[in-house]
ZADREN-687400 format. One record per residue: z negated, x negated, y of N, C-alpha, C in turn; residue number from 0; residue in one letter. Coordinates in nm, 2 decimals, padded with zeros to 4 digits. Atoms other than C-alpha are relative to their C-alpha. Last residue first. Example, Ala and Ser with C-alpha at 12.3 -4.5 7.8 and 13.67 -1.06 7.14 Angstrom:
R     npz     npx     npy    capz    capx    capy     cpz     cpx     cpy  resi  resn
R   00.00   00.09  -00.11  -00.71  -01.37  -00.11  -00.08   00.08   00.11     1     S
R   00.00  -00.09  -00.12  -00.78  -01.23  -00.45   00.00  -00.09   00.12     0     A
! end
This chain:
R     npz     npx     npy    capz    capx    capy     cpz     cpx     cpy  resi  resn
R   00.12  -00.08  -00.01  -00.22  -00.09   01.44   00.04   00.13   00.08   113     E
R   00.00  -00.10   00.10   00.11  -00.24   01.32  -00.12   00.09   00.01   112     T
R   00.11  -00.01   00.09   00.17  -00.43   01.64   00.01   00.11  -00.10   111     S
R   00.12  -00.07  -00.03   00.49  -00.52   01.82  -00.11   00.00  -00.11   110     G
R   00.05   00.00  -00.14   00.82  -00.62   01.69  -00.12   00.08   00.02   109     G
R  -00.02  -00.13  -00.06   00.97  -00.51   01.35  -00.04   00.00   00.15   108     H
R  -00.12  -00.07   00.04   01.03  -00.84   01.18   00.03   00.12   00.08   107     E
R  -00.12   00.09  -00.03   00.78  -01.06   01.36   00.13   00.08  -00.02   106     N
R   00.00   00.00  -00.14   00.51  -00.78   01.35   00.12  -00.08   00.05   105     E
R  -00.05  -00.13  -00.05   00.59  -00.72   00.99   00.01   00.00   00.15   104     L
R  -00.14  -00.01   00.03   00.55  -01.09   00.90   00.06   00.13   00.05   103     H
R  -00.07   00.09  -00.09   00.22  -01.10   01.08   00.15   00.00  -00.02   102     G
R  -00.01  -00.06  -00.14   00.12  -00.79   00.90   00.06  -00.09   00.10   101     I
R  -00.10  -00.11   00.00   00.21  -00.94   00.57   00.01   00.06   00.13   100     L
R  -00.13   00.07   00.01   00.02  -01.27   00.65   00.11   00.11  -00.01    99     A
R  -00.03   00.06  -00.13  -00.28  -01.07   00.77   00.14  -00.06   00.00    98     D
R  -00.04  -00.11  -00.09  -00.28  -00.86   00.45   00.04  -00.05   00.14    97     R
R  -00.13  -00.06   00.04  -00.27  -01.17   00.24   00.04   00.11   00.09    96     T
R  -00.10   00.10  -00.04  -00.55  -01.33   00.44   00.14   00.05  -00.04    95     T
R  -00.02   00.00  -00.14  -00.76  -01.02   00.42   00.11  -00.10   00.05    94     F
R  -00.07  -00.12  -00.05  -00.71  -00.97   00.05   00.03  -00.01   00.15    93     V
R   00.06  -00.04  -00.12  -00.80  -01.33  -00.04   00.07   00.12   00.06    92     D
R   00.10   00.10  -00.03  -00.72  -01.46  -00.38  -00.08   00.04   00.12    91     E
R  -00.02   00.06  -00.13  -00.53  -01.14  -00.48  -00.12  -00.10   00.02    90     L
R   00.11  -00.03  -00.09  -00.55  -01.08  -00.85   00.03  -00.07   00.13    89     R
R   00.01   00.11  -00.10  -00.23  -01.08  -01.05  -00.10   00.04   00.11    88     V
R   00.06   00.11   00.07  -00.28  -00.85  -01.35  -00.01  -00.12   00.09    87     A
R   00.14  -00.01   00.01  -00.23  -00.55  -01.13  -00.07  -00.12  -00.06    86     R
R   00.05   00.03  -00.13   00.13  -00.65  -01.05  -00.16   00.00   00.00    85     M
R  -00.03   00.14  -00.03   00.22  -00.67  -01.42  -00.06  -00.04   00.14    84     Q
R   00.08   00.09   00.09   00.04  -00.35  -01.51   00.03  -00.14   00.04    83     G
R   00.14   00.00  -00.05   00.19  -00.17  -01.20  -00.09  -00.09  -00.09    82     V
R   00.00   00.07  -00.13   00.54  -00.27  -01.30  -00.14  -00.01   00.05    81     E
R  -00.02   00.14   00.03   00.49  -00.15  -01.66  -00.01  -00.09   00.12    80     T
R   00.12   00.04   00.06   00.35   00.19  -01.55   00.01  -00.15  -00.03    79     E
R   00.00  -00.03   00.15   00.64   00.23  -01.32  -00.13  -00.05  -00.05    78     T
R   00.07   00.10   00.08   00.64   00.25  -00.94   00.00   00.05  -00.14    77     Y
R   00.14  -00.02   00.06   00.90   00.48  -00.81  -00.06  -00.12  -00.06    76     D
R  -00.01   00.00   00.15   01.20   00.34  -00.62  -00.14   00.02  -00.05    75     T
R   00.11   00.04   00.09   01.19   00.43  -00.25   00.03   00.01  -00.14    74     F
R  -00.04   00.12   00.06   01.52   00.45  -00.05  -00.11  -00.05  -00.10    73     T
R  -00.14  -00.01   00.05   01.50   00.81   00.06   00.04  -00.13  -00.07    72     S
R  -00.01  -00.08   00.12   01.12   00.80   00.09   00.14   00.00  -00.06    71     I
R   00.06   00.08   00.11   01.13   00.51   00.33   00.01   00.08  -00.13    70     T
R  -00.08   00.12   00.03   01.38   00.68   00.56  -00.06  -00.08  -00.12    69     A
R  -00.11  -00.03   00.08   01.19   01.01   00.53   00.09  -00.12  -00.03    68     E
R  -00.11  -00.07  -00.07   00.87   00.87   00.66   00.12   00.02  -00.09    67     D
R  -00.10   00.09  -00.06   00.58   00.78   00.43   00.10   00.09   00.08    66     A
R   00.05   00.06  -00.12   00.27   00.99   00.36   00.10  -00.09   00.07    65     M
R   00.08  -00.09  -00.09   00.36   01.24   00.09  -00.04  -00.06   00.13    64     N
R  -00.08  -00.12  -00.02   00.63   01.06  -00.11  -00.06   00.10   00.09    63     R
R  -00.12   00.03  -00.08   00.46   00.72  -00.06   00.08   00.13   00.03    62     V
R   00.03   00.05  -00.14   00.12   00.85  -00.16   00.12  -00.02   00.08    61     M
R   00.03  -00.11  -00.08   00.26   01.04  -00.46  -00.03  -00.03   00.14    60     W
R  -00.12  -00.07  -00.03   00.43   00.73  -00.59  -00.03   00.13   00.08    59     N
R  -00.08   00.07  -00.10   00.11   00.54  -00.55   00.13   00.07   00.04    58     L
R   00.08  -00.02  -00.13  -00.09   00.80  -00.74   00.08  -00.07   00.11    57     T
R  -00.03  -00.14  -00.05   00.18   00.82  -01.02  -00.07   00.02   00.13    56     A
R  -00.14  -00.01  -00.04   00.17   00.44  -01.06   00.03   00.14   00.06    55     A
R  -00.01   00.07  -00.13  -00.21   00.44  -01.06   00.14   00.01   00.05    54     L
R   00.06  -00.09  -00.11  -00.20   00.71  -01.33   00.01  -00.07   00.13    53     R
R  -00.09  -00.11  -00.03   00.05   00.51  -01.54  -00.05   00.09   00.10    52     D
R  -00.12   00.04  -00.07  -00.16   00.19  -01.50   00.10   00.11   00.03    51     N
R  -00.09   00.08   00.08  -00.48   00.36  -01.60   00.13  -00.03   00.08    50     T
R  -00.12  -00.07   00.04  -00.71   00.47  -01.32   00.08  -00.09  -00.10    49     L
R   00.00  -00.03   00.14  -01.05   00.31  -01.32   00.12   00.07  -00.05    48     T
R   00.03  -00.14   00.03  -00.98   00.15  -00.99  -00.01   00.02  -00.15    47     S
R   00.13  -00.01   00.07  -01.00  -00.22  -00.95  -00.04   00.14  -00.03    46     M
R   00.01   00.08   00.11  -00.64  -00.28  -00.87  -00.12   00.01  -00.08    45     A
R  -00.10  -00.04   00.11  -00.60   00.02  -00.65  -00.03  -00.09  -00.12    44     S
R   00.01  -00.14   00.03  -00.91   00.00  -00.43   00.10   00.05  -00.10    43     G
R   00.11  -00.03   00.09  -00.91  -00.38  -00.46  -00.01   00.15  -00.03    42     P
R   00.12  -00.02  -00.08  -00.57  -00.42  -00.31  -00.11   00.05  -00.09    41     V
R   00.10   00.10   00.02  -00.33  -00.54  -00.58  -00.12   00.01   00.09    40     Q
R   00.06  -00.01   00.13  -00.11  -00.23  -00.62  -00.12  -00.09  -00.01    39     V
R   00.05  -00.13   00.01  -00.03  -00.19  -00.25  -00.07   00.02  -00.14    38     L
R   00.13   00.00  -00.07   00.00  -00.57  -00.22  -00.06   00.14  -00.02    37     F
R   00.10   00.05   00.09   00.28  -00.56  -00.49  -00.14   00.01   00.07    36     A
R   00.01  -00.09   00.11   00.50  -00.34  -00.27  -00.11  -00.04  -00.10    35     R
R   00.07  -00.12  -00.04   00.42  -00.55   00.03  -00.02   00.10  -00.11    34     G
R   00.14   00.01   00.03   00.52  -00.88  -00.13  -00.08   00.12   00.04    33     G
R   00.03   00.07   00.13   00.86  -00.90   00.03  -00.15  -00.01  -00.02    32     E
R   00.01   00.14   00.00   00.88  -00.66   00.33  -00.04  -00.05  -00.14    31     V
R  -00.12   00.06  -00.05   01.00  -00.30   00.37   00.00  -00.16   00.00    30     S
R  -00.11  -00.01   00.10   00.74  -00.14   00.15   00.13  -00.06   00.04    29     L
R   00.03   00.09   00.12   00.46  -00.28   00.37   00.12   00.01  -00.10    28     L
R  -00.01   00.14  -00.04   00.62  -00.13   00.68  -00.02  -00.09  -00.12    27     L
R  -00.14   00.04  -00.02   00.69   00.21   00.53   00.01  -00.14   00.03    26     P
R  -00.08  -00.01   00.12   00.33   00.23   00.39   00.15  -00.04   00.02    25     L
R  -00.01   00.13   00.07   00.17   00.10   00.71   00.08   00.01  -00.13    24     T
R  -00.08   00.10  -00.07   00.24   00.40   00.94   00.02  -00.13  -00.08    23     A
R  -00.13  -00.07  -00.04   00.14   00.69   00.72   00.08  -00.10   00.07    22     R
R  -00.10   00.02   00.11  -00.13   00.46   00.56   00.14   00.06   00.04    21     M
R  -00.06  -00.13   00.03  -00.31   00.44   00.89   00.11  -00.02  -00.10    20     D
R  -00.14  -00.04  -00.03  -00.49   00.11   00.87   00.03   00.14  -00.03    19     P
R  -00.06  -00.03   00.13  -00.88   00.09   00.86   00.15   00.05   00.03    18     V
R   00.09   00.05   00.12  -01.08  -00.07   01.14   00.07   00.02  -00.13    17     R
R   00.07   00.13  -00.02  -00.89  -00.06   01.47  -00.08  -00.05  -00.11    16     G
R  -00.06   00.09  -00.09  -00.80   00.31   01.43  -00.08  -00.12   00.03    15     P
R   00.08   00.00  -00.12  -00.98   00.47   01.14   00.06  -00.11   00.09    14     F
R   00.10   00.11  -00.01  -00.77   00.57   00.84  -00.08   00.02   00.13    13     G
R   00.00   00.06  -00.13  -00.48   00.82   00.89  -00.10  -00.11   00.03    12     R
R  -00.05   00.14  -00.01  -00.41   00.87   00.52  -00.01  -00.06   00.14    11     G
R  -00.14   00.00  -00.05  -00.45   01.25   00.52   00.06  -00.14   00.03    10     D
R  -00.10  -00.08   00.08  -00.75   01.25   00.29   00.14   00.00   00.05     9     P
R   00.02  -00.14  -00.02  -00.94   00.96   00.47   00.12   00.08  -00.07     8     V
R  -00.13  -00.05  -00.06  -00.81   00.60   00.46   00.00   00.15   00.03     7     H
R  -00.04   00.08  -00.12  -01.16   00.45   00.41   00.12   00.06   00.07     6     C
R   00.12   00.04  -00.07  -01.33   00.69   00.17   00.03  -00.07   00.12     5     G
R   00.03  -00.09  -00.11  -01.00   00.84   00.08  -00.12  -00.03   00.08     4     Q
R  -00.08   00.01  -00.12  -00.88   00.54  -00.12  -00.05   00.09   00.12     3     C
R  -00.03   00.14  -00.04  -01.11   00.45  -00.41   00.08  -00.01   00.13     2     H
R   00.12   00.09  -00.01  -01.29   00.78  -00.47   00.04  -00.13   00.06     1     I
R   00.09  -00.05  -00.10  -00.99   01.01  -00.39  -00.12  -00.10   00.02     0     M
! end
């Protein structure tokens, strides 16, 4: 709640044009290489005080409660070990990484992710 809801709000809808809607971006990010790790490595996740097992559980909950059925049906839960490995790799530039993923998503899926 402290690290995510302040920007993405409790239902994940974010703020159009400023903060992405998690309900729309989770499926897209999980569909491209690097997107799964990005969800762990964003500062709100990576720098939270949650232990790796609690962060994994939180991300699993987010996907299962905010993503579409197609994403949920193919989703493999994050594990404590996986989160620890991904969390150990700091993003050099969050916005550049996000823009690169979003650009990739727009090319793959057509249109905008906003």
